[in-house]
ROMARSE-799857 format. One line per field, with one value per atom (N, C-alpha, C): x, y, z; atom name; residue in one letter; residue number from 0. Coordinates in Angstrom, 3 decimals, decimal comma. Layout:
# residues N
px	X ...
py	Y ...
pz	Z ...
name	CA ...
resn	A ...
resi	NUM ...
This chain:
# residues 67
px	-13,441 -14,050 -12,982 -12,004 -10,946 -10,111 -9,848 -9,069 -9,811 -11,111 -11,907 -11,901 -11,999 -11,965 -10,596 -9,548 -8,190 -7,982 -8,494 -8,370 -9,157 -10,336 -11,152 -10,469 -9,864 -9,123 -7,949 -7,208 -6,049 -6,490 -7,608 -8,114 -8,546 -9,239 -9,678 -8,478 -7,437 -6,236 -5,538 -5,485 -4,869 -5,653 -6,988 -7,808 -7,639 -7,489 -7,281 -5,964 -4,920 -3,611 -3,666 -4,327 -4,444 -5,222 -6,303 -7,106 -6,317 -5,569 -4,752 -3,674 -3,047 -2,022 -2,632 -3,825 -4,522 -4,845 -5,344 -5,679 -4,424 -3,358 -2,100 -1,564 -1,644 -1,150 -2,006 -3,323 -4,179 -3,862 -3,626 -3,266 -1,925 -0,982 0,317 0,170 -0,624 -0,867 -1,539 -2,513 -3,207 -2,255 -1,390 -0,450 0,551 0,986 1,903 1,204 -0,062 -0,807 -1,002 -1,351 -1,531 -0,213 0,875 2,186 2,558 2,299 2,629 1,801 0,502 -0,368 0,022 0,330 0,765 2,051 2,979 4,249 4,028 3,188 2,884 2,172 1,230 0,494 1,437 2,359 3,315 4,216 4,616 5,441 4,663 3,386 2,530 2,383 2,108 1,959 3,261 4,374 5,673 5,910 5,583 5,765 4,884 3,622 2,702 3,179 3,570 4,032 5,301 6,225 7,477 7,210 6,351 6,064 5,330 4,459 3,764 4,753 5,684 6,692 7,593 7,977 8,816 8,046 6,779 5,955 5,801 5,557 5,424 6,749 7,836 9,155 9,445 9,115 9,335 8,487 7,226 6,340 6,849 7,284 7,792 9,078 9,944 11,208 10,963 9,979 9,660 9,037 8,154 7,499 8,486 9,435 10,414 11,439 11,746 12,726 12,102 10,800 10,154 9,810 9,868 9,548 10,695
py	46,866 45,920 45,240 46,001 45,451 44,433 44,698 43,791 42,472 42,537 41,319 40,485 41,145 40,422 39,784 40,515 39,994 38,786 38,886 37,779 36,562 36,805 35,720 35,085 35,920 35,418 34,545 35,002 34,224 32,912 32,939 31,691 30,710 31,205 30,309 29,781 30,599 30,146 29,056 29,238 28,239 26,932 27,030 25,825 25,136 25,910 25,342 24,575 25,154 24,486 23,228 23,316 22,154 21,037 21,397 20,405 19,752 20,556 20,002 19,072 19,456 18,604 17,290 17,361 16,164 15,230 15,777 14,971 14,342 15,105 14,571 13,455 13,634 12,590 11,329 11,481 10,313 9,588 10,340 9,722 9,000 9,596 8,954 7,660 7,707 6,512 5,427 5,807 4,851 4,223 5,034 4,491 3,543 3,848 2,949 1,632 1,705 0,482 -0,369 0,268 -0,463 -1,091 -0,352 -0,872 -2,070 -1,974 -3,068 -4,310 -4,116 -5,254 -5,870 -5,040 -5,549 -6,338 -5,865 -6,557 -7,918 -7,953 -9,215 -10,165 -9,627 -10,452 -11,049 -10,246 -10,758 -11,834 -11,653 -12,659 -13,961 -13,850 -15,035 -15,773 -15,033 -15,637 -16,306 -15,656 -16,235 -17,534 -17,546 -18,760 -19,896 -19,589 -20,614 -21,134 -20,232 -20,632 -21,475 -21,071 -21,812 -23,212 -23,324 -24,647 -25,513 -24,914 -25,681 -26,172 -25,326 -25,727 -26,828 -26,722 -27,754 -29,068 -28,997 -30,199 -30,853 -30,047 -30,578 -31,188 -30,490 -31,002 -32,324 -32,416 -33,647 -34,778 -34,488 -35,509 -35,981 -35,044 -35,415 -36,225 -35,849 -36,577 -37,990 -38,166 -39,507 -40,367 -39,759 -40,550 -40,925 -40,068 -40,391 -41,405 -41,410 -42,363 -43,744 -43,813 -45,109 -45,763 -45,016 -45,582 -46,366
pz	11,492 10,572 9,718 9,273 8,446 9,222 10,473 11,314 11,511 11,710 11,881 10,600 9,457 8,182 7,962 8,322 8,174 9,081 10,312 11,255 10,756 10,212 9,668 8,458 7,621 6,464 6,891 7,900 8,345 8,987 9,709 10,300 9,215 8,212 7,138 6,361 6,229 5,546 6,361 7,672 8,545 8,469 8,538 8,457 7,107 6,058 4,730 4,674 5,228 5,249 6,109 7,259 8,145 7,452 6,790 6,084 4,949 4,208 3,126 3,678 4,767 5,376 5,865 6,422 6,901 5,734 4,648 3,471 2,878 2,785 2,244 3,134 4,449 5,349 5,249 5,082 4,895 3,592 2,533 1,259 1,351 2,059 2,248 3,041 4,104 4,911 4,075 3,281 2,424 1,406 0,820 -0,168 0,486 1,703 2,413 2,744 3,155 3,451 2,199 1,098 -0,161 -0,592 -0,466 -0,833 0,045 1,343 2,263 1,965 1,783 1,483 0,143 -0,826 -2,125 -2,021 -1,210 -1,027 -0,367 0,657 1,340 0,380 -0,402 -1,352 -2,406 -2,921 -3,907 -3,307 -2,069 -1,401 -1,241 -0,879 -0,731 -2,067 -3,131 -4,458 -4,885 -4,617 -4,970 -4,200 -2,909 -2,111 -2,621 -2,922 -3,424 -4,770 -5,650 -6,984 -6,889 -6,027 -5,866 -5,329 -4,323 -3,769 -4,786 -5,594 -6,632 -7,683 -8,074 -9,066 -8,526 -7,278 -6,662 -6,599 -6,245 -6,166 -7,534 -8,556 -9,919 -10,381 -10,107 -10,499 -9,798 -8,523 -7,761 -8,336 -8,656 -9,227 -10,582 -11,403 -12,726 -12,625 -11,698 -11,562 -11,029 -10,174 -9,659 -10,748 -11,552 -12,601 -13,706 -13,997 -15,044 -14,548 -13,264 -12,738 -12,549 -12,357 -12,176 -13,509 -14,605 -15,929 -16,497
name	N CA C N CA C N CA C N CA C N CA C N CA C N CA C N CA C N CA C N CA C N CA C N CA C N CA C N CA C N CA C N CA C N CA C N CA C N CA C N CA C N CA C N CA C N CA C N CA C N CA C N CA C N CA C N CA C N CA C N CA C N CA C N CA C N CA C N CA C N CA C N CA C N CA C N CA C N CA C N CA C N CA C N CA C N CA C N CA C N CA C N CA C N CA C N CA C N CA C N CA C N CA C N CA C N CA C N CA C N CA C N CA C N CA C N CA C N CA C N CA C N CA C N CA C N CA C N CA C N CA C N CA C N CA C
resn	M M M E E E L L L A A A E E E L L L E E E L L L D D D S S S R R R S S S M M M V V V W W W S S S V V V V V V L L L K K K A A A Y Y Y V V V V V V S S S L L L L L L L L L L L L L L L S S S V V V L L L V V V W W W S S S V V V G G G D D D V V V W W W L L L Q Q Q Y Y Y V V V Q Q Q D D D V V V F F F T T T S S S A A A C C C V V V S S S I I I H H H Y Y Y S S S L L L S S S R R R S S S S S S S S S S S S S S S
resi	0 0 0 1 1 1 2 2 2 3 3 3 4 4 4 5 5 5 6 6 6 7 7 7 8 8 8 9 9 9 10 10 10 11 11 11 12 12 12 13 13 13 14 14 14 15 15 15 16 16 16 17 17 17 18 18 18 19 19 19 20 20 20 21 21 21 22 22 22 23 23 23 24 24 24 25 25 25 26 26 26 27 27 27 28 28 28 29 29 29 30 30 30 31 31 31 32 32 32 33 33 33 34 34 34 35 35 35 36 36 36 37 37 37 38 38 38 39 39 39 40 40 40 41 41 41 42 42 42 43 43 43 44 44 44 45 45 45 46 46 46 47 47 47 48 48 48 49 49 49 50 50 50 51 51 51 52 52 52 53 53 53 54 54 54 55 55 55 56 56 56 57 57 57 58 58 58 59 59 59 60 60 60 61 61 61 62 62 62 63 63 63 64 64 64 65 65 65 66 66 66
């Protein structure tokens, strides 16, 4: 009886470790995905902002030179 309980305990411990490792790996994957999407999003915002600033600067320089 003691051997069966010990075997059951070790199996539950193994499953607990496997489950924890699985959860940690999912959280790591999720954080990498969020980081990647955030990085791409920031690059997109920077590109849009830069092109808008260049466009505004070009418009202002044309209007001041024609005056």
